[in-house]
C-alpha positions in Angstrom: -74.6 17.1 42.4 -71.5 18.2 39.7 -71.7 22.1 39.7 -71.6 23.8 36.4 -67.9 23.7 36.1 -67.9 20.0 36.9 -70.7 19.4 34.5 -69.2 21.4 31.9 -65.6 19.6 32.6 -67.6 15.9 32.3 -69.3 17.1 29.3 -65.9 17.7 27.5 -64.6 14.7 29.1 -67.3 12.3 27.9 -66.9 14.0 24.5 -63.3 13.1 24.5 -63.3 9.5 25.2 -66.6 8.8 23.2 -64.3 10.2 20.3 -61.7 7.8 21.3 -63.7 4.7 21.8 -65.7 5.1 18.4 -62.8 6.8 16.8 -65.1 7.8 14.0 -67.5 10.8 13.5 -69.9 9.5 10.3 -67.4 8.9 7.4 -64.8 10.4 9.3 -62.0 8.7 11.0 -60.9 10.5 14.4 -57.5 9.6 15.8 -56.8 9.5 19.6 -54.4 12.7 19.1 -57.1 14.6 17.6 -59.9 13.2 20.1 -57.8 14.8 22.8 -57.0 17.9 20.8 -60.5 18.9 20.3 -61.3 18.5 24.2 -58.2 20.5 24.9 -59.8 23.3 22.4 -63.3 23.2 23.6 -62.2 23.5 27.4 -60.5 26.7 26.0 -63.4 28.1 23.4 -66.1 27.5 26.5 -63.9 29.6 28.9 -63.8 26.7 31.5 -59.7 27.6 31.9 -57.8 30.3 30.9 -55.0 30.1 28.1 -52.3 31.1 30.4 -53.2 28.2 33.0 -53.6 26.0 30.3 -49.6 26.9 29.1 -48.7 26.4 32.8 -50.8 22.7 32.7 -48.4 21.7 29.8 -45.3 19.7 31.5 -42.7 20.8 29.2 -40.2 18.5 30.3 -42.1 15.7 28.9 -42.8 17.4 25.7 -38.8 18.1 25.3 -38.1 14.4 26.4 -40.4 12.8 24.0 -39.5 15.4 20.8 -35.8 14.5 21.5 -36.3 10.6 21.9 -38.3 10.7 18.9 -35.8 12.1 16.8 -33.2 9.2 17.7 -35.9 6.7 17.1 -37.0 8.4 13.8 -33.2 8.6 12.5 -32.6 4.7 13.7 -35.7 3.9 11.3 -34.4 6.5 8.5 -31.0 4.4 8.3 -32.7 0.9 9.2 -31.4 0.5 12.3 -34.3 -0.5 14.4 -35.5 -2.5 11.8 -32.2 -4.2 11.8 -32.6 -4.8 15.0 -36.3 -6.3 15.2 -35.7 -8.5 11.8 -32.1 -10.1 13.6 -34.2 -11.0 16.7 -37.3 -12.5 14.8 -34.9 -14.5 12.4 -34.0 -16.8 15.3 -37.4 -18.1 15.5 -37.9 -21.5 14.4 -41.4 -22.6 15.6 -44.6 -20.3 16.3 -43.9 -20.4 20.0 -40.3 -19.1 19.7 -41.7 -16.6 17.7 -43.9 -15.1 20.2 -40.7 -15.5 23.2 -38.6 -13.2 20.3 -41.6 -10.8 19.9 -42.2 -10.2 23.5 -38.5 -10.3 24.2 -37.2 -7.6 21.8 -40.6 -5.1 22.4 -39.9 -5.4 25.9 -36.2 -4.7 25.8 -36.8 -1.9 23.3 -39.5 -0.2 25.0 -37.6 -0.2 28.5 -34.9 2.2 26.7 -36.6 3.7 23.7 -40.1 5.5 23.2 -42.4 2.5 23.4 -45.2 4.5 21.1 -42.2 4.2 18.3 -41.1 0.8 19.0 -44.3 -0.5 18.7 -45.0 1.5 15.0 -41.8 0.1 13.8 -42.4 -3.5 15.1 -46.0 -4.1 14.2 -45.7 -4.3 10.5 -42.8 -6.6 10.7 -44.8 -8.9 12.8 -47.5 -8.9 10.6 -44.8 -9.5 7.8 -43.6 -12.4 9.6 -46.8 -14.0 10.3 -47.8 -13.8 6.7 -45.1 -15.4 5.5 -45.5 -18.1 8.1 -49.0 -18.2 7.5 -50.0 -17.7 11.0 -52.4 -16.0 13.1 -51.7 -12.7 13.5 -53.8 -11.5 16.8 -51.4 -13.3 19.5 -48.3 -11.6 17.9 -50.0 -8.3 17.7 -51.0 -8.5 21.5 -47.3 -9.3 22.5 -46.4 -6.3 20.6 -48.9 -4.1 22.5 -48.5 -5.9 25.6 -44.3 -6.3 25.9 -44.6 -2.5 25.0 -46.4 -1.7 28.4 -44.4 -4.3 30.3 -41.1 -3.6 29.3 -41.3 0.3 29.5 -42.1 -0.1 33.1 -38.6 -1.4 33.7 -37.3 2.1 33.7 -38.2 5.8 34.2 -37.5 7.3 30.4 -39.7 3.9 29.2 -43.0 5.6 28.8 -44.4 9.3 29.5 -46.0 8.5 32.2 -42.8 7.1 34.3 -40.9 10.2 32.9 -43.6 12.3 35.0 -43.1 10.4 37.8 -39.2 10.7 37.7 -39.6 14.5 36.9 -42.1 14.9 39.8 -40.5 12.4 42.7 -36.8 12.8 42.0 -36.3 8.9 42.3 -33.0 7.9 40.8 -32.7 6.2 37.7 -30.8 3.1 38.9 -32.8 3.0 42.0 -35.8 2.7 39.9 -34.8 0.1 37.5 -33.3 -2.0 40.3 -36.7 -2.3 42.2 -38.2 -3.0 38.6 -36.3 -5.3 37.0 -37.7 -8.7 38.7 -41.7 -7.7 38.6 -40.9 -6.7 34.6 -39.1 -10.1 34.0 -41.9 -11.8 35.9 -44.3 -10.1 34.1 -42.8 -10.9 30.9 -43.0 -14.3 31.7 -46.7 -14.0 33.0 -47.8 -12.3 29.4 -45.7 -15.3 27.5 -47.6 -18.2 29.1 -51.0 -16.7 29.1 -50.5 -16.3 25.4 -49.3 -19.2 24.8 -51.9 -21.3 26.7 -54.8 -19.2 25.3 -53.7 -19.5 21.9 -51.8 -22.9 22.3 -53.7 -24.5 19.1 -52.3 -21.4 16.7 -48.8 -21.8 18.1 -48.4 -25.8 18.1 -47.7 -25.6 14.2 -44.6 -26.0 12.6 -43.3 -23.3 10.2 -40.5 -23.0 7.5 -40.1 -19.6 6.5 -37.3 -16.8 6.9 -37.6 -13.0 6.9 -34.7 -11.1 5.1 -31.3 -11.0 5.9 -31.4 -7.9 8.4 -28.6 -6.1 6.2 -30.6 -5.2 3.3 -32.7 -2.6 5.8 -29.8 -0.8 6.1 -29.8 2.2 4.0 -26.8 3.5 5.2 -24.3 1.7 7.2 -22.0 4.6 8.3 -25.1 6.3 9.7 -26.7 3.2 11.2 -23.6 2.6 13.6 -23.5 6.6 14.4 -26.9 7.1 15.1 -26.6 3.6 17.2 -23.8 5.1 18.9 -25.7 8.0 19.9 -28.8 5.8 20.8 -26.0 4.1 23.2 -24.7 7.1 24.7 -28.3 8.5 25.2 -29.3 5.8 27.2 -26.4 6.0 29.2 -26.6 9.5 29.8 -30.1 8.7 31.0 -29.2 6.0 33.6 -26.1 8.4 34.6 -28.2 11.5 34.6 -28.6 11.3 38.6 -25.0 11.3 39.0 -24.2 14.3 36.1 -27.5 16.4 37.4 -28.5 16.6 33.7 -32.2 16.3 33.5 -33.4 13.5 31.5 -35.0 16.2 28.9 -31.9 17.7 28.5 -30.1 14.5 27.9 -32.9 13.3 25.4 -32.8 16.6 23.3 -28.9 16.7 22.9 -29.2 12.9 21.8 -32.0 14.0 19.3 -30.3 17.0 17.9 -27.0 14.8 17.4 -29.1 12.2 15.6 -30.2 14.8 13.6 -27.0 16.0 12.6 -26.1 12.4 11.4 -29.5 12.3 9.7 -29.0 11.9 5.9 -32.2 14.1 5.5 -32.8 15.9 8.2 -36.3 17.5 7.4 -37.5 14.1 6.6 -36.7 13.2 10.0 -38.3 16.0 11.5 -41.2 15.3 9.2 -41.3 11.6 10.5 -41.6 12.5 14.2 -44.7 11.6 15.6 -46.4 14.8 16.0 -49.8 13.3 16.9 -48.2 11.9 20.2 -47.0 15.1 21.0 -50.1 17.4 20.2 -51.9 14.1 22.4 -49.4 14.6 25.5 -49.5 18.6 25.2 -53.7 18.4 25.0 -53.6 15.7 27.4 -52.0 18.0 29.9 -54.5 20.9 29.3 -57.6 18.3 29.5 -56.4 16.4 32.5 -55.0 19.9 34.5 -59.1 21.2 34.2 -60.4 17.6 35.6 -58.2 17.8 38.3 -58.7 21.5 39.0 -62.7 20.7 38.9 -62.5 17.9 41.6 -64.3 15.8 38.9 -62.8 12.3 40.3 -62.7 13.2 44.0 -65.4 11.0 44.5 -63.5 7.6 42.8 -60.2 8.9 44.0 -62.0 9.2 47.9 -62.9 5.5 47.7 -59.4 4.3 48.2 -57.9 7.6 49.8 -58.3 6.0 53.5 -55.4 3.7 52.6 -53.6 5.2 49.7 -50.7 6.6 51.5 -51.1 4.6 54.4 -48.0 1.8 55.1 -47.1 -1.3 53.5 -49.2 -3.5 52.0 -52.6 -1.7 52.2 -50.9 1.2 50.2 -49.6 -0.7 47.6 -52.8 -2.4 46.7 -54.7 0.8 47.0 -52.6 2.5 44.6 -52.4 -0.5 41.9 -56.8 -0.5 42.8 -57.0 2.9 41.7 -54.6 2.7 38.8 -56.7 -0.1 37.2 -59.8 1.6 37.6 -59.1 5.0 36.5 -56.7 4.2 33.8 -59.1 2.2 31.9 -61.4 5.6 31.6 -58.6 8.0 31.2 -55.7 5.9 29.8 -52.5 5.7 31.6 -50.6 8.9 30.9 -53.6 11.0 31.7 -54.0 9.3 34.9 -50.8 9.8 36.2 -50.4 13.3 35.2 -54.2 13.7 37.1 -52.5 11.6 40.2 -48.8 14.4 40.6 -50.5 16.8 42.6 -52.1 14.2 44.8 -49.2 12.5 45.5 -46.7 15.3 45.8 -49.1 17.1 48.2 -49.2 13.9 50.5 -45.1 13.4 50.5 -45.6 10.0 48.6 -42.7 7.4 49.6 -40.2 6.0 46.9 -42.4 2.7 47.2 -45.8 4.5 46.9 -44.2 6.4 43.6 -42.8 3.0 42.5 -46.4 1.6 42.9 -47.8 4.4 40.7 -45.3 4.0 38.0 -46.2 0.1 37.6 -49.9 0.2 38.6 -50.4 2.7 35.8 -48.0 0.9 33.5 -49.1 -2.7 34.2 -52.9 -1.2 33.8 -52.6 -0.4 30.5 -52.6 -3.9 29.2 -56.4 -4.3 30.8 -58.1 -3.0 27.9 -57.8 -1.1 24.5 -57.9 2.2 25.7 -55.7 1.6 29.0 -52.4 2.6 27.0 -51.8 4.7 24.0 -49.7 2.2 22.7 -52.4 -0.2 22.4 -54.3 2.1 19.7 -51.2 2.4 18.3 -50.3 -1.2 17.1 -54.3 -1.6 16.2 -54.2 1.7 13.8 -50.9 0.2 12.7 -52.4 -3.3 12.3 -55.3 -2.1 10.4 -53.3 -0.1 7.7 -52.0 -3.4 6.9 -55.4 -4.8 6.6 -55.4 -6.6 9.8 -56.4 -5.9 13.9 -57.8 -7.1 16.5 -61.5 -6.3 18.2 -61.6 -4.7 21.9 -63.2 -8.0 23.2 -60.2 -10.3 21.5 -57.8 -7.1 23.7 -59.7 -7.7 26.5 -59.9 -11.6 26.9 -56.2 -11.8 26.9 -55.7 -8.3 28.3 -57.5 -9.2 31.8 -55.2 -12.1 32.7 -51.9 -10.1 31.8 -53.2 -7.0 33.7 -54.4 -8.7 36.8 -51.7 -11.3 37.1 -48.5 -9.1 36.1 -50.2 -6.2 38.7 -50.6 -8.9 41.3 -47.1 -9.9 40.9 -46.0 -6.4 41.3 -47.9 -5.7 44.2 -46.6 -8.8 46.4 -42.6 -7.5 45.2 -43.5 -3.9 45.9 -45.5 -4.3 49.3 -42.7 -6.9 50.7 -39.4 -6.1 49.0 -39.2 -2.3 48.4 
């Protein structure tokens, strides 16, 4: 039986995810961040948690990191640099299959070192334009953007918000993280390519003759683009060497973001173009998930996996991946990790177990549309351009991609790390 507290939390939790699934209330469209904000406000308004507790639940390091990283990406977009890089990659395509491989390669690499949500926001309209010019079916390429943003972001502890959370909580070294995740991510990218190529082989068998605009035309200010490119490179270097310098990744990100803002031609526009909705989502998510954790609402689900969750070897890795695959489809992967942090910390999780949580939660994001915020961003960006895909189209391709990439990562993390 649920206690009164658990019942109230469950009711809010159910409302939030009903809104995320439907994304509409009557004629009104509800964004993911708005649904999560409504949940956080309800929790406070109903007295389920106090304001001081809610504020304490917010991980300010993650919010500062995202703010700084978004500033860098926003100025890169403002100068046309990110568009320049994306178009330069995609111009090399000579056939549909090669275009798919280039989309996967660019999004995976960019998502590893930049905020993956921002990467997909920029890449999606460029991919749609390429498909329109070549008269190609857009679905496999849009799915590739979503899948690649999740798989590629697993490479580094700064590729996505859940990895930043794990990095801050566990203290795992950046280079150690990259070294252990490189092979699973590389194999995961190959799995994604072959699954999509097999599933859409008829659509990818055609030939085309098209060319995207020259990348240089996207650069609105060459000198500023070079400057922000150098800042982005220095910031990434700062992330990689943060363990040696002792500088927190949040501090590195906000220094880089401030430097990018200094070279911006329009600083107010750069500030305005930050994805504030994503920041509101994460602040609200910390409040909602902190309340869920305190209520013990999901303890029953966790208890199914708990006997082997922190055991040694293969059984622990399999349990963590299994729990990630199940719960991430209900909570999305970032809230899931936020929920699991105190559990892993109190259990004294090993590096292998922390890495399993990072890989499992990130790769689980490809299973369903609600598994990761990046999936929703791709869909909303595509729909704004008159394109898109259904929940079941995503599931049809996401199921084999998520399960096979997770199996590959389990084998590597269980026997190598």
